Residue frames relative to the residue before (quaternion, step in Angstrom):
aa qw qx qy qz dx dy dz
X 1.0000 0.0000 0.0000 0.0000 0.00 0.00 0.00
X 0.3553 -0.7586 0.5158 0.1795 3.56 -0.79 1.05
X 0.2746 -0.7522 0.5793 0.1522 3.57 -0.91 0.95
X 0.1543 -0.7980 0.5803 0.0521 3.56 -0.51 1.21
X 0.2570 -0.8038 0.5205 0.1299 3.60 -0.42 1.21
X 0.5758 0.5997 -0.3800 0.4055 3.59 1.24 -0.04
X 0.4415 0.6895 -0.4638 0.3385 3.61 1.26 0.02
X 0.4340 -0.6932 0.5125 0.2618 3.55 -0.98 0.82
X 0.3420 -0.7391 0.5475 0.1924 3.54 -0.79 1.06
X 0.4843 -0.6544 0.4961 0.3017 3.55 -1.23 0.47
X 0.7850 0.1884 -0.0774 0.5851 3.59 1.02 -0.86
X 0.6961 0.4833 -0.3541 0.3956 3.52 -1.31 0.41
X 0.7034 -0.4288 0.3324 0.4592 3.56 -1.33 0.01
X 0.8315 0.1286 -0.1474 0.5200 3.58 -1.14 0.71
X 0.4514 0.6703 -0.4477 0.3829 3.54 0.93 0.98
X 0.7039 -0.4124 0.3598 0.4528 3.53 -1.36 0.00
X 0.6037 0.5722 -0.3510 0.4300 3.59 1.05 -0.74
X 0.6383 0.5301 -0.3233 0.4550 3.59 0.98 -0.82
X 0.6910 0.4715 -0.2800 0.4709 3.58 0.88 -0.92
X 0.6406 0.5074 -0.3225 0.4777 3.60 1.04 -0.74
X 0.5791 0.5662 -0.3660 0.4584 3.57 1.11 -0.67
X 0.7003 0.4662 -0.2736 0.4662 3.59 0.78 -1.02
X 0.6448 0.5252 -0.3254 0.4500 3.61 0.95 -0.81
X 0.7202 0.4394 -0.2582 0.4707 3.58 0.78 -1.03
X 0.6163 0.5215 -0.3547 0.4716 3.61 1.07 -0.61
X 0.6464 0.5109 -0.3217 0.4666 3.60 1.00 -0.82
X 0.6321 0.5195 -0.3331 0.4687 3.60 1.01 -0.77
X 0.6632 0.4967 -0.3205 0.4590 3.60 0.90 -0.84
X 0.6396 0.5023 -0.3228 0.4841 3.60 1.01 -0.74
X 0.6358 0.5298 -0.3243 0.4582 3.58 1.01 -0.80
X 0.6364 0.5124 -0.3249 0.4763 3.59 0.97 -0.84
X 0.6689 0.5078 -0.3034 0.4503 3.59 0.89 -0.95
X 0.6594 0.4938 -0.3122 0.4732 3.60 0.93 -0.84
X 0.6216 0.5412 -0.3327 0.4582 3.59 1.05 -0.75
X 0.6452 0.5149 -0.3147 0.4686 3.60 0.93 -0.92
X 0.6707 0.5040 -0.3025 0.4523 3.55 0.83 -1.01
X 0.6758 0.4993 -0.3002 0.4516 3.58 0.86 -0.95
X 0.6733 0.4925 -0.2987 0.4635 3.59 0.86 -0.93
X 0.7023 0.4646 -0.2861 0.4571 3.59 0.80 -0.96
X 0.6324 0.5076 -0.3321 0.4817 3.59 1.05 -0.70
X 0.6112 0.5492 -0.3501 0.4497 3.59 1.04 -0.70
X 0.6531 0.4871 -0.3125 0.4884 3.58 1.01 -0.77
X 0.6862 0.5021 -0.2919 0.4380 3.57 0.87 -0.95
X 0.7518 0.3759 -0.1958 0.5052 3.57 1.01 -0.83
X 0.4333 -0.7256 0.4261 0.3228 3.59 1.32 0.18
X 0.3697 0.6995 -0.5088 0.3394 3.55 1.03 0.87
X 0.5199 0.6077 -0.3999 0.4477 3.52 0.92 1.01
X 0.2946 -0.7348 0.5831 0.1827 3.54 -1.05 0.77
X 0.1334 -0.7950 0.5902 0.0440 3.57 -0.84 1.02
X 0.0655 0.7770 -0.6179 0.1006 3.53 -0.71 1.18
X 0.8509 -0.0654 -0.0012 0.5213 3.58 -0.75 1.13
X 0.6903 -0.5116 0.2606 0.4402 3.58 0.88 1.05
X 0.6005 0.4910 -0.3844 0.5006 3.58 1.18 0.64
X 0.3078 -0.7464 0.5552 0.1997 3.57 -1.01 0.74
X 0.1204 -0.7540 0.6436 0.0535 3.51 -1.29 0.62
X 0.0005 -0.7903 0.6110 -0.0455 3.56 -0.64 1.14
X 0.3380 -0.7473 0.5424 0.1819 3.54 -0.71 1.12
X 0.1770 -0.7518 0.6276 0.0973 3.55 -0.96 0.92
X 0.2688 -0.8458 0.4322 0.1599 3.58 0.20 1.29
X 0.6540 0.5189 -0.3369 0.4354 3.63 0.89 -0.76
X 0.7365 0.4015 -0.2167 0.4994 3.56 1.00 -0.85
X 0.3544 -0.7640 0.4679 0.2678 3.57 1.23 -0.42
X 0.5833 0.5379 -0.3782 0.4769 3.57 1.17 0.65
X 0.3558 -0.7036 0.5701 0.2309 3.54 -1.35 0.14
X 0.2755 -0.7143 0.6196 0.1733 3.54 -0.97 0.96
X 0.0386 0.8147 -0.5749 0.0649 3.55 -0.86 0.94
X 0.1820 0.7736 -0.5950 0.1203 3.51 -1.22 0.52
X 0.6828 -0.4441 0.3606 0.4545 3.54 -1.32 -0.06
X 0.3608 -0.7407 0.5324 0.1941 3.55 -0.88 1.03
X 0.3585 0.6842 -0.5391 0.3358 3.52 0.27 1.40
X 0.5978 -0.5969 0.4048 0.3498 3.55 -1.03 0.80
X 0.6733 0.5054 -0.3153 0.4379 3.60 0.85 -0.92
X 0.6309 0.5190 -0.3351 0.4694 3.62 1.06 -0.68
X 0.6712 0.5028 -0.2949 0.4579 3.57 0.91 -0.93
X 0.6522 0.4994 -0.3119 0.4774 3.59 0.98 -0.84
X 0.6526 0.5185 -0.3132 0.4551 3.60 0.94 -0.83
X 0.6497 0.5020 -0.3145 0.4765 3.59 0.96 -0.85
X 0.6572 0.5140 -0.3124 0.4543 3.58 0.92 -0.90
X 0.6796 0.4813 -0.2953 0.4682 3.61 0.86 -0.92
X 0.6553 0.5134 -0.3081 0.4606 3.59 0.96 -0.82
X 0.6718 0.4750 -0.2958 0.4853 3.58 0.96 -0.82
X 0.6139 0.5311 -0.3452 0.4712 3.59 1.07 -0.68
X 0.6282 0.5165 -0.3256 0.4822 3.57 1.03 -0.81
X 0.6454 0.5207 -0.3141 0.4623 3.59 0.96 -0.86
X 0.6181 0.5434 -0.3305 0.4620 3.56 1.04 -0.81
X 0.6923 0.4645 -0.2714 0.4809 3.57 0.83 -1.01
X 0.6154 0.5633 -0.3402 0.4338 3.60 0.97 -0.86
X 0.7398 0.4102 -0.2372 0.4776 3.58 0.72 -1.05
X 0.5939 0.5514 -0.3684 0.4556 3.61 1.14 -0.53
X 0.6733 0.4789 -0.2893 0.4833 3.57 0.89 -0.95
X 0.6342 0.5229 -0.3200 0.4711 3.59 1.00 -0.80
X 0.6449 0.5042 -0.3294 0.4705 3.60 0.98 -0.76
X 0.6370 0.5294 -0.3333 0.4505 3.60 1.03 -0.72
X 0.5897 0.5511 -0.3669 0.4625 3.59 1.11 -0.61
X 0.7089 0.4451 -0.2676 0.4773 3.57 0.83 -0.95
X 0.5762 0.5639 -0.3744 0.4580 3.59 1.15 -0.51
X 0.6468 0.5145 -0.3121 0.4684 3.57 1.04 -0.81
X 0.6637 0.5081 -0.2963 0.4621 3.60 1.15 -0.63
X 0.5236 0.6306 -0.4189 0.3907 3.62 1.23 -0.15
X 0.5513 0.6100 -0.3850 0.4192 3.58 1.20 -0.44
X 0.5852 -0.5709 0.4426 0.3685 3.57 -1.20 0.51
X 0.7014 0.3897 -0.2357 0.5484 3.55 1.16 -0.68
X 0.3309 -0.7850 0.4963 0.1675 3.57 -0.59 1.15
X 0.7426 0.3753 -0.2134 0.5120 3.59 0.84 -0.97
X 0.1978 0.7838 -0.5553 0.1952 3.57 0.01 1.32
X 0.6279 -0.5234 0.4166 0.3979 3.52 -1.29 0.37
X 0.6094 0.5594 -0.3460 0.4427 3.59 1.09 -0.70
X 0.6560 0.5023 -0.3101 0.4703 3.59 0.90 -0.89
X 0.6480 0.5123 -0.3116 0.4696 3.59 0.95 -0.88
X 0.6552 0.5205 -0.3107 0.4510 3.60 0.91 -0.90
X 0.7117 0.4490 -0.2698 0.4680 3.60 0.81 -0.94
X 0.6117 0.5257 -0.3456 0.4797 3.60 1.10 -0.60
X 0.6314 0.5250 -0.3196 0.4728 3.55 1.08 -0.77
X 0.6265 0.5202 -0.3288 0.4783 3.62 1.00 -0.81
X 0.6569 0.5216 -0.3043 0.4514 3.57 0.96 -0.93
X 0.6587 0.4916 -0.3168 0.4733 3.59 0.95 -0.81
X 0.6344 0.5222 -0.3213 0.4708 3.61 0.99 -0.82
X 0.6456 0.5377 -0.3077 0.4466 3.56 0.92 -0.95
X 0.7438 0.4179 -0.2214 0.4723 3.57 0.92 -0.92
X 0.6958 0.4757 -0.2903 0.4531 3.58 1.00 -0.69
X 0.7981 0.2882 -0.1359 0.5114 3.58 1.00 -0.78
X 0.7425 0.4440 -0.2524 0.4334 3.58 0.60 -1.14
X 0.6673 0.5217 -0.3084 0.4329 3.61 0.84 -0.93
X 0.7085 0.4256 -0.2805 0.4881 3.64 0.74 -0.95
X 0.6296 0.5245 -0.3418 0.4601 3.61 1.04 -0.69
X 0.6271 0.5292 -0.3290 0.4674 3.57 1.02 -0.79
X 0.6214 0.5373 -0.3324 0.4633 3.57 1.01 -0.82
X 0.6764 0.4991 -0.2943 0.4547 3.58 0.82 -0.99
X 0.6812 0.4953 -0.2900 0.4544 3.56 0.86 -0.96
X 0.7338 0.4243 -0.2588 0.4632 3.57 0.73 -1.02
X 0.7089 0.4899 -0.2763 0.4255 3.56 0.88 -0.92
X 0.8026 0.3174 -0.1504 0.4822 3.55 0.77 -1.02
X 0.7639 0.3803 -0.2158 0.4746 3.61 0.93 -0.82
X 0.7351 0.3949 -0.2434 0.4945 3.60 0.85 -0.90
X 0.7676 0.3380 -0.1820 0.5133 3.58 0.75 -1.06
X 0.2505 -0.8245 0.4658 0.2011 3.59 1.33 -0.39
X 0.2454 0.7455 -0.5660 0.2523 3.55 0.88 1.03
X 0.2982 -0.7570 0.5522 0.1818 3.57 -1.13 0.60
X 0.6335 0.5050 -0.3344 0.4814 3.60 1.27 -0.09
X 0.4993 -0.6501 0.4910 0.2951 3.54 -1.34 0.01
X 0.1550 0.7992 -0.5544 0.1730 3.55 1.05 0.81
X 0.8120 0.2361 -0.1808 0.5021 3.57 -0.90 0.85
X 0.3263 0.7721 -0.4903 0.2386 3.60 1.23 0.29
X 0.5439 0.6296 -0.3963 0.3882 3.58 1.20 -0.44
X 0.5935 0.5880 -0.3756 0.4012 3.63 1.07 -0.56
X 0.7124 0.4036 -0.2914 0.4947 3.65 0.71 -0.86
X 0.5921 0.5521 -0.3823 0.4454 3.60 1.11 -0.54
X 0.6456 0.5001 -0.3109 0.4863 3.60 1.01 -0.81
X 0.6195 0.5371 -0.3424 0.4589 3.59 1.02 -0.76
X 0.6668 0.4954 -0.3059 0.4651 3.57 0.92 -0.88
X 0.6324 0.5171 -0.3328 0.4710 3.61 1.00 -0.75
X 0.6427 0.5036 -0.3156 0.4835 3.60 0.96 -0.87
X 0.6768 0.5178 -0.2928 0.4337 3.57 0.90 -0.97
X 0.6690 0.4815 -0.3032 0.4781 3.58 0.90 -0.91
X 0.6362 0.5217 -0.3280 0.4642 3.59 0.96 -0.83
X 0.6637 0.4967 -0.3000 0.4720 3.57 0.93 -0.90
X 0.6290 0.5372 -0.3362 0.4502 3.58 1.04 -0.74
X 0.6286 0.5070 -0.3258 0.4916 3.60 1.04 -0.75
X 0.6573 0.5058 -0.3100 0.4648 3.58 0.93 -0.85
X 0.5894 0.5621 -0.3635 0.4523 3.61 1.08 -0.70
X 0.6948 0.4692 -0.2805 0.4673 3.58 0.86 -0.95
X 0.6068 0.5289 -0.3482 0.4804 3.61 1.08 -0.66
X 0.6826 0.4839 -0.2870 0.4665 3.58 0.92 -0.89
X 0.6011 0.5431 -0.3617 0.4614 3.61 1.09 -0.62
X 0.6671 0.4820 -0.3009 0.4818 3.59 0.95 -0.87
X 0.6469 0.5183 -0.3116 0.4645 3.57 1.02 -0.82
X 0.6392 0.5209 -0.3140 0.4705 3.57 1.06 -0.79
X 0.6496 0.5098 -0.3145 0.4683 3.59 0.98 -0.85
X 0.6586 0.4919 -0.3061 0.4802 3.61 0.92 -0.86
X 0.6566 0.5167 -0.3003 0.4601 3.56 0.95 -0.91
X 0.6484 0.5127 -0.3100 0.4697 3.58 1.01 -0.81
X 0.6379 0.5133 -0.3202 0.4766 3.57 1.00 -0.82
X 0.6618 0.5046 -0.3032 0.4642 3.59 0.93 -0.87
X 0.6445 0.5179 -0.3238 0.4600 3.58 1.01 -0.78
X 0.6543 0.4967 -0.3095 0.4790 3.59 1.07 -0.73
X 0.6340 0.5451 -0.3261 0.4411 3.59 1.06 -0.73
X 0.6907 0.4477 -0.2636 0.5030 3.56 0.99 -0.88
């Protein structure tokens, strides 16, 4: 059997984890820059309002962001984008922890725990606050979002416990050697 050293590894330096770290970190930075640009546009009145809708030109992308010009819509978009920023930042930190040669680390466990907390508590709470209190909807439109958050959170919680066991075994093995 031929050993091909050009295969992309999942963990460690020069691995898929490293590239996913950079991709998710770039996405989180992009979300943050988008929030800042949109909110500054509103604050500095760099927005065109036609028929109760706002239009904000995004010059780098060559597109226009648009929506209903209402405070509750703007607050909901800002909170949702902020959540997206944090989501991808925490996800990038998980993959950053996987760039190490050692997979079962306290850092990986910590970031997985943050990810599970973010998805189990913050995501569903954000849905409730924005959907029912800010936007004042009475239906359950978009309920799939908190359901997906809960699935991500429970899965991450299981992975946290797997990594804790792996870390304990790895620590015992390191002490034995």
